[in-house]
MMTF fields as JSON, N, C-alpha, C and O atoms, coordinates in Angstrom:
{
  "mmtfVersion": "1.0.0",
  "mmtfProducer": "UNKNOWN",
  "numBonds": 259,
  "numAtoms": 260,
  "numGroups": 65,
  "numChains": 1,
  "numModels": 1,
  "chainsPerModel": [1],
  "groupsPerChain": [65],
  "chainIdList": ["A"],
  "bondAtomList": [4, 2, 8, 6, 12, 10, 16, 14, 20, 18, 24, 22, 28, 26, 32, 30, 36, 34, 40, 38, 44, 42, 48, 46, 52, 50, 56, 54, 60, 58, 64, 62, 68, 66, 72, 70, 76, 74, 80, 78, 84, 82, 88, 86, 92, 90, 96, 94, 100, 98, 104, 102, 108, 106, 112, 110, 116, 114, 120, 118, 124, 122, 128, 126, 132, 130, 136, 134, 140, 138, 144, 142, 148, 146, 152, 150, 156, 154, 160, 158, 164, 162, 168, 166, 172, 170, 176, 174, 180, 178, 184, 182, 188, 186, 192, 190, 196, 194, 200, 198, 204, 202, 208, 206, 212, 210, 216, 214, 220, 218, 224, 222, 228, 226, 232, 230, 236, 234, 240, 238, 244, 242, 248, 246, 252, 250, 256, 254],
  "bondOrderList": [1, 1, 1, 1, 1, 1, 1, 1, 1, 1, 1, 1, 1, 1, 1, 1, 1, 1, 1, 1, 1, 1, 1, 1, 1, 1, 1, 1, 1, 1, 1, 1, 1, 1, 1, 1, 1, 1, 1, 1, 1, 1, 1, 1, 1, 1, 1, 1, 1, 1, 1, 1, 1, 1, 1, 1, 1, 1, 1, 1, 1, 1, 1, 1],
  "groupList": [{"groupName": "MET", "atomNameList": ["N", "CA", "C", "O"], "elementList": ["N", "C", "C", "O"], "formalChargeList": [0, 0, 0, 0], "bondAtomList": [1, 0, 2, 1, 3, 2], "bondOrderList": [1, 1, 2], "singleLetterCode": "M", "chemCompType": "L-PEPTIDE LINKING"}, {"groupName": "SER", "atomNameList": ["N", "CA", "C", "O"], "elementList": ["N", "C", "C", "O"], "formalChargeList": [0, 0, 0, 0], "bondAtomList": [1, 0, 2, 1, 3, 2], "bondOrderList": [1, 1, 2], "singleLetterCode": "S", "chemCompType": "L-PEPTIDE LINKING"}, {"groupName": "ASN", "atomNameList": ["N", "CA", "C", "O"], "elementList": ["N", "C", "C", "O"], "formalChargeList": [0, 0, 0, 0], "bondAtomList": [1, 0, 2, 1, 3, 2], "bondOrderList": [1, 1, 2], "singleLetterCode": "N", "chemCompType": "L-PEPTIDE LINKING"}, {"groupName": "GLY", "atomNameList": ["N", "CA", "C", "O"], "elementList": ["N", "C", "C", "O"], "formalChargeList": [0, 0, 0, 0], "bondAtomList": [1, 0, 2, 1, 3, 2], "bondOrderList": [1, 1, 2], "singleLetterCode": "G", "chemCompType": "PEPTIDE LINKING"}, {"groupName": "LEU", "atomNameList": ["N", "CA", "C", "O"], "elementList": ["N", "C", "C", "O"], "formalChargeList": [0, 0, 0, 0], "bondAtomList": [1, 0, 2, 1, 3, 2], "bondOrderList": [1, 1, 2], "singleLetterCode": "L", "chemCompType": "L-PEPTIDE LINKING"}, {"groupName": "GLU", "atomNameList": ["N", "CA", "C", "O"], "elementList": ["N", "C", "C", "O"], "formalChargeList": [0, 0, 0, 0], "bondAtomList": [1, 0, 2, 1, 3, 2], "bondOrderList": [1, 1, 2], "singleLetterCode": "E", "chemCompType": "L-PEPTIDE LINKING"}, {"groupName": "THR", "atomNameList": ["N", "CA", "C", "O"], "elementList": ["N", "C", "C", "O"], "formalChargeList": [0, 0, 0, 0], "bondAtomList": [1, 0, 2, 1, 3, 2], "bondOrderList": [1, 1, 2], "singleLetterCode": "T", "chemCompType": "L-PEPTIDE LINKING"}, {"groupName": "ILE", "atomNameList": ["N", "CA", "C", "O"], "elementList": ["N", "C", "C", "O"], "formalChargeList": [0, 0, 0, 0], "bondAtomList": [1, 0, 2, 1, 3, 2], "bondOrderList": [1, 1, 2], "singleLetterCode": "I", "chemCompType": "L-PEPTIDE LINKING"}, {"groupName": "ASP", "atomNameList": ["N", "CA", "C", "O"], "elementList": ["N", "C", "C", "O"], "formalChargeList": [0, 0, 0, 0], "bondAtomList": [1, 0, 2, 1, 3, 2], "bondOrderList": [1, 1, 2], "singleLetterCode": "D", "chemCompType": "L-PEPTIDE LINKING"}, {"groupName": "GLN", "atomNameList": ["N", "CA", "C", "O"], "elementList": ["N", "C", "C", "O"], "formalChargeList": [0, 0, 0, 0], "bondAtomList": [1, 0, 2, 1, 3, 2], "bondOrderList": [1, 1, 2], "singleLetterCode": "Q", "chemCompType": "L-PEPTIDE LINKING"}, {"groupName": "VAL", "atomNameList": ["N", "CA", "C", "O"], "elementList": ["N", "C", "C", "O"], "formalChargeList": [0, 0, 0, 0], "bondAtomList": [1, 0, 2, 1, 3, 2], "bondOrderList": [1, 1, 2], "singleLetterCode": "V", "chemCompType": "L-PEPTIDE LINKING"}, {"groupName": "ARG", "atomNameList": ["N", "CA", "C", "O"], "elementList": ["N", "C", "C", "O"], "formalChargeList": [0, 0, 0, 0], "bondAtomList": [1, 0, 2, 1, 3, 2], "bondOrderList": [1, 1, 2], "singleLetterCode": "R", "chemCompType": "L-PEPTIDE LINKING"}, {"groupName": "PHE", "atomNameList": ["N", "CA", "C", "O"], "elementList": ["N", "C", "C", "O"], "formalChargeList": [0, 0, 0, 0], "bondAtomList": [1, 0, 2, 1, 3, 2], "bondOrderList": [1, 1, 2], "singleLetterCode": "F", "chemCompType": "L-PEPTIDE LINKING"}, {"groupName": "LYS", "atomNameList": ["N", "CA", "C", "O"], "elementList": ["N", "C", "C", "O"], "formalChargeList": [0, 0, 0, 0], "bondAtomList": [1, 0, 2, 1, 3, 2], "bondOrderList": [1, 1, 2], "singleLetterCode": "K", "chemCompType": "L-PEPTIDE LINKING"}, {"groupName": "ALA", "atomNameList": ["N", "CA", "C", "O"], "elementList": ["N", "C", "C", "O"], "formalChargeList": [0, 0, 0, 0], "bondAtomList": [1, 0, 2, 1, 3, 2], "bondOrderList": [1, 1, 2], "singleLetterCode": "A", "chemCompType": "L-PEPTIDE LINKING"}, {"groupName": "PRO", "atomNameList": ["N", "CA", "C", "O"], "elementList": ["N", "C", "C", "O"], "formalChargeList": [0, 0, 0, 0], "bondAtomList": [1, 0, 2, 1, 3, 2], "bondOrderList": [1, 1, 2], "singleLetterCode": "P", "chemCompType": "L-PEPTIDE LINKING"}, {"groupName": "TYR", "atomNameList": ["N", "CA", "C", "O"], "elementList": ["N", "C", "C", "O"], "formalChargeList": [0, 0, 0, 0], "bondAtomList": [1, 0, 2, 1, 3, 2], "bondOrderList": [1, 1, 2], "singleLetterCode": "Y", "chemCompType": "L-PEPTIDE LINKING"}],
  "groupTypeList": [0, 1, 1, 2, 1, 3, 4, 5, 1, 6, 7, 8, 9, 10, 4, 8, 11, 2, 1, 1, 5, 12, 1, 9, 1, 4, 13, 2, 1, 4, 6, 8, 14, 9, 13, 6, 4, 1, 8, 1, 4, 15, 7, 4, 5, 5, 5, 16, 5, 13, 7, 7, 1, 8, 3, 13, 13, 5, 14, 8, 13, 7, 5, 13, 9],
  "groupIdList": [1, 2, 3, 4, 5, 6, 7, 8, 9, 10, 11, 12, 13, 14, 15, 16, 17, 18, 19, 20, 21, 22, 23, 24, 25, 26, 27, 28, 29, 30, 31, 32, 33, 34, 35, 36, 37, 38, 39, 40, 41, 42, 43, 44, 45, 46, 47, 48, 49, 50, 51, 52, 53, 54, 55, 56, 57, 58, 59, 60, 61, 62, 63, 64, 65],
  "secStructList": [7, 2, 2, 2, 2, 2, 2, 2, 2, 2, 2, 2, 2, 2, 2, 2, 2, 2, 2, 2, 2, 2, 2, 2, 2, 2, 2, 2, 2, 2, 2, 2, 2, 2, 2, 2, 2, 2, 2, 2, 2, 2, 2, 2, 2, 2, 2, 2, 2, 2, 2, 2, 2, 2, 2, 2, 2, 2, 2, 2, 2, 2, 2, 2, 7],
  "xCoordList": [-32.019, -30.896, -29.578, -28.559, -29.596, -28.35, -27.83, -26.624, -28.746, -28.34, -27.557, -26.539, -28.031, -27.319, -25.976, -24.981, -25.954, -24.713, -23.687, -22.504, -24.145, -23.262, -22.756, -21.58, -23.655, -23.283, -22.27, -21.277, -22.536, -21.605, -20.239, -19.206, -20.244, -18.988, -18.224, -17.009, -18.933, -18.303, -17.742, -16.624, -18.515, -18.066, -16.827, -15.872, -16.844, -15.682, -14.445, -13.348, -14.62, -13.491, -12.922, -11.706, -13.812, -13.374, -12.64, -11.586, -13.202, -12.564, -11.21, -10.252, -11.129, -9.847, -8.814, -7.661, -9.229, -8.3, -7.848, -6.661, -8.805, -8.456, -7.545, -6.611, -7.816, -6.984, -5.567, -4.591, -5.468, -4.155, -3.399, -2.205, -4.093, -3.463, -3.023, -1.941, -3.868, -3.548, -2.323, -1.426, -2.304, -1.17, 0.116, 1.153, 0.06, 1.244, 1.68, 2.873, 0.705, 1.015, 1.725, 2.675, 1.263, 1.914, 3.338, 4.255, 3.52, 4.865, 5.788, 6.943, 5.27, 6.079, 6.436, 7.563, 5.47, 5.721, 6.779, 7.646, 6.707, 7.702, 9.089, 10.061, 9.178, 10.461, 11.02, 12.209, 10.157, 10.589, 11.075, 12.097, 10.336, 10.712, 12.048, 12.887, 12.24, 13.504, 14.669, 15.748, 14.46, 15.514, 15.833, 16.999, 14.797, 15.0, 15.811, 16.747, 15.449, 16.192, 17.631, 18.562, 17.8, 19.144, 19.995, 21.172, 19.399, 20.122, 20.447, 21.454, 19.598, 19.784, 20.835, 21.428, 21.069, 21.96, 23.363, 23.842, 24.047, 25.394, 25.4, 26.315, 24.394, 24.298, 24.114, 24.76, 23.231, 22.99, 24.223, 24.542, 24.913, 26.137, 27.195, 27.901, 27.3, 28.268, 27.917, 28.795, 26.638, 26.197, 26.495, 26.966, 26.221, 26.467, 27.948, 28.296, 28.807, 30.25, 30.705, 31.565, 30.133, 30.485, 30.055, 30.806, 28.868, 28.37, 29.27, 29.626, 29.635, 30.521, 31.877, 32.416, 32.419, 33.719, 33.665, 34.555, 32.614, 32.462, 32.319, 32.866, 31.587, 31.418, 32.739, 33.012, 33.555, 34.865, 35.755, 36.478, 35.703, 36.499, 36.068, 36.908, 34.767, 34.254, 34.663, 35.033, 34.598, 34.997, 36.479, 36.865, 37.304, 38.737, 38.968, 39.807, 38.223, 38.355, 38.003, 38.719, 36.898, 36.448, 37.464, 37.751, 37.993, 38.968, 40.236, 40.84, 40.635, 41.857, 41.663, 42.643, 40.442, 40.186, 40.385, 40.21],
  "yCoordList": [5.083, 5.883, 5.396, 5.371, 5.008, 4.579, 3.306, 3.062, 2.493, 1.276, 1.637, 1.014, 2.639, 3.099, 3.701, 3.5, 4.435, 5.055, 3.986, 4.115, 2.94, 1.83, 1.12, 0.767, 0.916, 0.26, 1.111, 0.599, 2.408, 3.311, 3.3, 3.313, 3.275, 3.231, 1.947, 1.974, 0.831, -0.456, -0.449, -0.908, 0.069, 0.145, 1.03, 0.688, 2.166, 3.06, 2.365, 2.52, 1.603, 0.881, -0.142, -0.265, -0.869, -1.876, -1.204, -1.671, -0.112, 0.6, 1.165, 1.097, 1.723, 2.25, 1.143, 1.317, 0.004, -1.115, -1.622, -1.86, -1.784, -2.258, -1.264, -1.661, 0.017, 1.045, 0.989, 1.097, 0.82, 0.734, -0.509, -0.442, -1.635, -2.882, -2.76, -3.216, -2.142, -1.962, -1.057, -1.336, 0.019, 0.939, 0.233, 0.412, -0.558, -1.289, -2.312, -2.512, -2.954, -3.931, -3.258, -3.811, -2.075, -1.329, -0.939, -1.04, -0.495, -0.128, -1.338, -1.238, -2.487, -3.712, -4.112, -4.524, -3.988, -4.328, -3.409, -3.86, -2.129, -1.173, -1.535, -1.533, -1.841, -2.221, -3.471, -3.537, -4.464, -5.7, -5.417, -5.95, -4.575, -4.252, -3.509, -3.775, -2.581, -1.846, -2.782, -2.634, -3.737, -4.693, -5.572, -5.834, -6.022, -6.852, -6.092, -6.639, -4.835, -4.022, -3.812, -3.912, -3.524, -3.302, -4.562, -4.49, -5.713, -6.981, -7.338, -7.993, -6.911, -7.245, -6.38, -6.795, -5.198, -4.247, -4.796, -4.685, -5.381, -5.903, -6.995, -7.056, -7.84, -8.912, -8.31, -8.736, -7.317, -6.675, -5.918, -5.945, -5.248, -4.535, -5.512, -5.232, -6.652, -7.673, -8.202, -8.362, -8.47, -8.942, -7.894, -8.225, -6.636, -5.539, -5.482, -5.389, -5.537, -5.485, -6.664, -6.503, -7.846, -9.028, -8.841, -9.168, -8.324, -8.093, -7.091, -7.298, -6.013, -5.006, -5.625, -5.409, -6.391, -7.037, -8.008, -8.013, -8.831, -9.779, -9.045, -9.477, -7.94, -7.143, -6.575, -6.565, -6.104, -5.562, -6.657, -6.425, -7.85, -8.972, -9.32, -9.545, -9.363, -9.669, -8.58, -8.877, -7.331, -6.224, -6.333, -6.086, -6.703, -6.884, -8.011, -7.889, -9.109, -10.241, -9.802, -10.11, -9.083, -8.633, -7.656, -7.698, -6.793, -5.804, -6.476, -5.992, -7.57, -8.28, -9.062, -9.421, -9.327, -10.131, -9.337, -9.869],
  "zCoordList": [14.158, 13.73, 14.321, 13.632, 15.602, 16.23, 15.584, 15.558, 15.063, 14.358, 13.099, 12.795, 12.373, 11.177, 11.548, 10.852, 12.639, 13.086, 13.455, 13.139, 14.12, 14.475, 13.238, 13.144, 12.29, 11.036, 10.271, 9.752, 10.21, 9.527, 10.199, 9.53, 11.506, 12.257, 11.951, 11.755, 11.911, 11.601, 10.183, 9.949, 9.248, 7.851, 7.75, 7.053, 8.445, 8.43, 8.99, 8.454, 10.061, 10.657, 9.674, 9.524, 9.013, 8.04, 6.877, 6.447, 6.377, 5.264, 5.666, 4.896, 6.869, 7.349, 7.465, 7.069, 8.007, 8.166, 6.8, 6.579, 5.885, 4.541, 3.829, 3.133, 4.002, 3.385, 3.943, 3.201, 5.245, 5.886, 5.422, 5.131, 5.354, 4.896, 3.442, 3.071, 2.623, 1.209, 1.056, 0.262, 1.824, 1.779, 2.194, 1.555, 3.244, 3.701, 2.657, 2.428, 2.031, 0.987, -0.192, -0.747, -0.568, -1.649, -1.268, -2.083, -0.033, 0.431, 0.399, -0.015, 0.842, 0.824, -0.605, -0.881, -1.503, -2.91, -3.512, -4.26, -3.188, -3.676, -3.156, -3.912, -1.879, -1.282, -1.952, -2.264, -2.17, -2.837, -4.26, -4.689, -4.986, -6.37, -6.409, -7.27, -5.475, -5.429, -5.125, -5.698, -4.235, -3.897, -5.106, -5.401, -5.797, -6.985, -8.036, -8.618, -8.275, -9.247, -8.8, -9.599, -7.538, -6.999, -7.119, -7.472, -6.826, -6.924, -8.373, -8.64, -9.307, -10.721, -11.4, -12.396, -10.882, -11.545, -11.798, -12.926, -10.814, -11.097, -12.171, -12.992, -12.163, -13.16, -14.552, -15.51, -14.658, -15.948, -16.435, -17.623, -15.523, -15.913, -16.411, -17.38, -15.749, -16.166, -17.557, -18.406, -17.784, -19.105, -20.172, -21.26, -19.86, -20.794, -21.169, -22.346, -20.163, -20.412, -21.272, -22.137, -21.039, -21.829, -23.285, -24.204, -23.488, -24.85, -25.573, -26.733, -24.893, -25.495, -25.831, -26.917, -24.895, -25.108, -26.286, -27.136, -26.329, -27.44, -28.765, -29.78, -28.759, -29.971, -30.462, -31.662, -29.532, -29.911, -30.489, -31.458, -29.898, -30.414, -31.831, -32.702, -32.062, -33.399, -34.388, -35.524, -33.961, -34.839, -35.194, -36.337, -34.221, -34.488, -35.491, -36.383, -35.344, -36.275, -37.689, -38.643, -37.814, -39.132, -39.729, -40.925, -38.894, -39.355, -39.883, -40.841, -39.273, -39.675, -40.971, -41.624, -41.345, -42.547, -43.812, -44.908]
}
């Protein structure tokens, strides 16, 4: 019985460690994803403004024709 108890204890330790590592990995991935999104926002806003500006210029050209 003590052999099983030792084995169960070892398995529990491994599972706890793996769970902790997995949880930390998920937290790190979330942090990385949030940083990527945050870094991308100014670039996307700039692209959006350019598209809107170009669209207005094209609309003005068409209106003048």
